N, C-alpha and C positions, 0 to 999 in steps of 0.2 A: 164666423165659424170653419174649422180645419178637420179633415181626415182624422181620426181616433181608431184605436185597436181596443175593443169592446170583449171580453171575456168574462164569462160567467159559468158558475154551477149553475146546476139544474135544479134538483130536490131539495128543498125546502130555500132555492135560493130564487132563482127565474120563475120555478113553480111554485104555487103555493095560494095564490091569488089571483082568479083570472079575469077579474075587472082592470087589476092593475097589470098582467100582462099585456093585456088587449092595447092599454093605453101606452105601457113602454114600448111593445113590438111596431107600435105606428111612430113613433118619433125614431126609433133605430132604422127602419126601414125607410124613413123619410131623410135619415143624414146619410145611409148609404146613397141612395138615389143621389143627392144632390151634392155629397162632400165625399163621396166614396171609403166612409168607414169601413171596416171590416168587421162581422160578429162573427165570434167562436163560441162553443160550446165544450165546457172542460169540465167532464162528469166520471163519477166512478164506475157507473152503469157498464156492461158491455155494449157492443154495437148491437147485439138481437134487444137487450132490454132497451136500449136506445130508440129502436126500432118500434118498441110496442108504448112508451112514451109519446110519439111521432101521433100515432093513430088516436091517443086519448087527448090529449093539448093542442092548440093553437101554437106551434112552433115556427118561428122564421124559418126560411134555410140556410144553415150558417155559410160562412167561406171556406171553415175548416172546422173540424171535430175530432177532440180528443175525448177519446173514450178509456174505460179501464185503468184509472187511476194516472193516468196520463202517460201509460206504456204505449198508448196507439195512436197514431195520428193519419185522418183521412181528410184530405182537400178536397171530393166531392163523394158526398155523404151517399147520394143515391148508387153510385158505380161499389160503392164500399172496398175501394183496393186503399189497405193500407201503404203508407210512405214507407219506402225500403230505406231510406236515408235513416230514418229514425229509427228504424227496425234495426239498423247495423250498429248505430248508438248503444241502443240497449243489452244488443247481444254480446257484447265485451266481456266476459269474465261471468256471464248468466249463467247458472246452472240449476234448472226447473226441478229437475228429476233429487237434484241431492236438497232442495228446501223442501220437497215435498216430503221426501224419507224422514229429516229430520223433523219437522211439524208434525207426523206421523205416532210419535212417541207420545204427546199431548194429547190425553183423551177429552180436555176439555177443548180444544179446538175443533166446530164443527165445521167441515167443507161447507162452502156454498155452493150452489147447485152448477151443474157442467157447461152452462152458460158462461158461469163468472169467473170459469177458471180459463185464463188465456195465456198465450205463451210465453209474457212476461210479467206476468202476475200469478199467487196463489193465493187465494181468497177463504177466510173463513170466516163463521160468526165465534165470537168469544163474549162471554157475561162480563158486565161491567165490575160487577160484585168480586171477583179474581185476578180482572185483568193486571191491576197494580204488582200482582204478585205474581202472575203467570210470564208478562212481557220480559220482564229483566231475565229470568232463564232463558225464556226463547232466544233474545237475541245473543245471550250467552253461548247457547249451543250451535247457534250458527255460527257464531264468531271464532269459538274453536275448532270448526269442523274448516276455516278458511274463506268460508262465504262471505263476497264483499256486497251485502244487502242491506235494503232499507223498508224498517217494518214501520208500517200506519197504522192507527188504530183510530177508529172515526165513530161518531153517531152513536158511542155506549157499547157497541156491537160488530162493526165490520173491522176485520182484519184483515192487511194486504202485505204481500211481503214483494219486493218489486227490485228489480237490478237495482242496483248504487246509483246511475246515470238515469234512473226513470222517477217523474214523478209530475204532478202538474203542473207546478213551475217550471222546472225544467225543459218541459214540452212546451211552455208558453215562450222560452228564453229563445227555444230552436225557431218558432214563428217569426218571432220580433224580428228574429236577425233575417231570416228568409225573407219579410215584406220589408226588412228596414223601416221599425217602427219604432221612436225614441218611447224611451221609459217615460216619458213626460207626456206622451200621448198614448197611454198605454192605459186601461182602466182594467182591475180586475174584481170579481165579485164572489161571495162564498159566504159559508153559515156553518161549516164542520173543520173536524181536524184534518181532514184531507187535503183541505182548502189551505191552512196553512202555509203549505207550498208557493202559492200564490202569491200571498204574501208577504215573503220573505224571502223571493227570487228575487226582487231587484228595489227600484223604486218606483216601480210602477205605483198608479194611485189605486187603494184598494177602498173596496165598498164592502164593508162587514154589514148584513142584514141584522135590523131590529131582533129577529128572532134565533141569533144566531145560539149554536151548543155551546155548553159550559166549557169543553178544551178549547174552541176558539176563543169565547170571552176571556177566559186568562190567560190566553198569549196575547191578545191585543193590550191586555194592562200592564204586562210583562215587557209587551214589543212598541210602546205607543210612539208613533211616529207623525209628523204631521201632513205624511202624504196617504194616512188611513182616516179613512172615516169609518167612525162606528152611527149607523143609521137609526131614529128611532121608530121608522115604518119596517114594517114587517116585506119577504118577500121582495115582488115586483117593486111593491108600492118604496120598498127601503132603495133598491136600485133607483130609481129616479130621482128621490131625494140626495144620494149621492153624485148624481150626475150632475143636478142641478150646482150641488157645493162646489166641485171640483170645476164647474163652469163650462164641461162639455154639451150640456143644453142649455137655451139661453130660453 
């Protein structure tokens, strides 16, 4: 067994089955101690909501934390110091005020709480019923204003507008290069739309948990690769299933 880079979404991927989470934590911590495996959480949550989750669930301390849908990276979650190198990448061409001004024209976009509004992320709640009609209009408005941004809709309600160079997958690539970890020694895990960026970043081994949202299921069916695995089991149990499938655990 050798070191690998383990990257996972939190809500409804790592989190959802406490017994399975405990078992997975034991395997991962042992692997980290014996082989130097690195553990990364990649979440849509803000740092504040991540801290809240750590008080509710038994999570291992990660080697790096990707928050706010890939727009913030922290190498020491205890200190909560955002990596400036990654922030510099995202700041190029980003105009958050202009993004918010355009979004304000759409009354169906309900701003998420202040804690979820981040320097490189404008976040809203959008009902699934009208999303297919509103999203193309929003993207067109942003483009007309010359804003090179990325619109990510996930979980049937969460809408995030990010810099073009920011998402979970690009943040993963940044870490992988920083740590010189090969794609074949990297595994990513997720359940929803904002995790598609993790699975489409490169040839990293991907585990889609059995309880995945419809948007990720559809993407998987349309983009099948032999290095992507759709687990039968749910939550952390599905991650374990995938780790055994790819041979990261034996």
